[in-house]
N, C-alpha and C positions, 0 to 999 in steps of 0.2 A: 621579444617585440610582438605584442598581440593587438592587432587592429581589427581583425575579423572576429565577430562574435555571433554565435547562433542563438536565436531567441526561439524557445520552444513554445508552441501553441498549447492551448488547454487540453487537447486530446492527443498529445504526443508525450513521449518520454525521452530524455537524453540517454543515449546508449553509447557503448564503446565499440570499437572494431571487433574485439573479442566476442561481444554479445551478438554482433551481426553474424559471426561465423556459425553460431549454433541455432540461428533462426531458421526454422523449416520453410522451405519453398512451398507455395500453393500447389495443389494437384494439377498435373498436366491433363489437358483435354485434347480432343482431336483438332481443335482450332486455336489452342493457346498453350504455349510452352514457356512458363514464367522462368526468368533467370533470377537466381538468388541475388539479393542486394549486394552481398559481400563480393560476388564475382565481378560486378560492375565497378565497385570501389577498388578492387585489386587490379583490374585492367587499367583503370585510370591512373593508379599509382605507378604501374609499370611504364605506361606511356609517358608520364611526367619524368620519370627517372631516365628513360631513353633520350629525352630532350634536355637533359641536364637541369631539371627543375626538381628541387627538393621540397618535400612536405615537412614543414617545421612544426605544424600543429594541425589538429583536425578535431571537429566536433560533429556529432550526428544526433538527430532526433528522429524517432520512429513513431509513426501513427500507431495507436494502441492495437489496431487490428492487423498491423504489419504490412499494410498495403502501400504506404508511402514513406519514403526515406528522404529526409532533408539533411544536407551536410554543408559544412564550410571548411575549406582547406586554407591554411596560411602557408604561402609558398615563398621560396627563395630561389633565385636563378642567377646563372652566370658567375663570372669572377668578381662582379661588382656587388654592391649592397642592394641589388634589385629585389623588391618585394611585391607580392600581389596576393589577392584573396580570390578564391574560386568557390562559387556557390553551386550546390548540387540539389536536384530534386528528381527522385526516381519513383515512378508510380506503377502499380500493377492492378489497377481497379477494373472491374467488370461492370458493364451495363446490365440491366435486368435481362436483356436478350442473350447474355452470355458472351458478348463481344468485348474485347479489351478496349480500354480507353487509353489512348496514347497522348 
């Protein structure tokens, strides 16, 4: 059952979870400690499992400079035929001042 579909923008590439694992994190500065995209995806996965929600499908698109990750998860939950989709956007952009954009 596939209802959630990720549409990749012109400056992004479709990537797999395995490709996210090898993606280097940006440099740490005194005011910015970036978290690798894969760490956030893995934490979300663990929290969903703890709440009896299964990821039945996932798609990711990564901005070519690595600064923004988009994702969609196809979820199943409970003993019933419950289904849902979860969208994800993770960014680690900097302003020209060096301050992170959240």
